[in-house]
Each structure stands twice: as C-alpha cells, then as structure tokens.
N, C-alpha and C positions, 0 to 999 in steps of 0.2 A: 650442231654436229655435221660434218661432211658425210654425205651419203656415199658409202664405198661402191655402190652400184654404178656410180657415174663413171668409174675408171674405164677407159677405153673409148668413152664417147667422144664423138667429133662434132664440131660446130662449124659450118661452112658459112663464111659471110654472104650476105644476101646482095651485097653490092660491090661493084668493081671499083677499085681505088686507082685514080689515073695520077701518077707522078708528075708534078710539075717541076720544072727548074727553080722556080720561086721557093718551093718547099724544101728542095735540096738545099739551097743557098742559105735559107733562113736557119735551117738545122745545122748546117756545117759552121756557119758563124756563131750560133749559139754555144758550140762547143770548142770553138777555136780552131776548126779544121779549115786550112787555107784551100785545099783542093775541092772544087765545087763541080768538077766534071763528072763525078759519080757521087751517089749518096754515101755518107759514111756507113760502116757496117751497123752501127747502133740506130740507124734512121729506121730500120725495119720495126722496132718497138712502137713507133708512132703510128704504125698501121695495125700491128697486132694487138695492142693493148686494149682496145675496144672490143674486139672479137673475143678475146680470151675473157674479158670481164663478163661479157653476156653468158658464156658458157658456165662459169663459175657461179654466176648469180642464181642459175638454176640449181646448183648442186648443193645449195644450202649454206654457202660460205656467208659468215658474218664479217663484213668489211671493216666494222669498227674495232676488230681484233686482230687484223692482218699486218703483218710486217713482211717485208720483201727479204727473202733468205739468199737467193742466188739468182744469176742471170748468165746465160751462155749463149753464143751466136754461133752458127755455122753458115758461112756465105759460100754459095755455089757459083753466083755470078753478080758482079755488082749491079745494083739497082740504079737506073738511069731515068732521066726525064722521058716521058712518053710511055713508060711501062704501065701497063694495065694489070693490075694485081688483084687477085682474089687470095683471101686469107682463110686458112682453115686451122682451128685450134682443138687439140685433143688433151684429155686429162690423161696423163700416163701413169700417175700413181697417186694415191692417197694413204697416208699412214700416220700413226701416233707415235710420238717420241716425246719422253719425259712429260707426259700430258698434253702436249701440244699437237695440234694437227698440221700435217705437212702435205702440201698438194704441189705436184710438179705438172706444169702444162707446157706441151710443145706447140708452137705456131709455126706453120709453114705458108710461105708466101710464094705463090705461082703466077707467073706471066704466060698465060695459055697453058701448054704442056710441060713449060720448063720450070723447075724448082729453083727459085731464086736465093732463098734463105730460109733457114730454120732457127728458131730460138726456143730456149727452155727458160721457164721462169719458175723458181721455187718459191711458195708462199707459205709462210708460217701463221698458222691461227693460234694465237695465244691462248693458253688454258684460263 
C-alpha cells in the first residue's frame, strides 16, 4: 500500500545530467524523428524516469503490480546538446479507485534556473 504521507514530497536528483548530441540523435532515431537539432519532447522521460523511480521506491510502491496509466509533457524550452540538467520529482497525488492505487508524479527538468520541461506520469498499482 502506498503511504499517503508521501504526497507533496520532492526528490531532487543528486547528479547533473549533461545532454549529448549522441543521446539526442539516438533517441530521435529510435522514435523515427528526423530532426536531431533539438531533443524530441518525450526525450525528457529518459532523464526523469530514474529520478521518479527512486522517489516512488521509498513510498512503498510494489513495482510488480504497476501499469502505466498516463503520461503528459509540458515543454518550456527545447532540450539541446550541452544542457546540464537537474531533475526533481514530486508525488502530486495518491488515491484509490476501484481498489487500485493511483499515483501521479510530476518531474521537472531544470538547466540552471530555467525550467525546460515538466512531465506527469500516472501509475496504477493493480489491486
């Protein structure tokens, strides 16, 4: 069972992620995006996933019962090669619906004081 006391808790990544042109190119090619001058909008999940997983691990989440419910992105500025990114993840909500636990996590990617992108992941922990 997810601990409802974790709502509002934020985990800030301990290390900075430096975006390389090679990582942008590889991600873009994997999804069929021909423009490699900037990272595709969904590239941000490749950075934020590990951070949000660390936060949720501490909340009591049973990963063997998790299915992905929803994903949403808000891009403030394209991610480009050379960006030095710090990720923070916040548990925005935990609720029970039809016996399933549902957690929503927001991850924010910053380059210095600039917010580059935010993403929201909704995870369903099956009953």
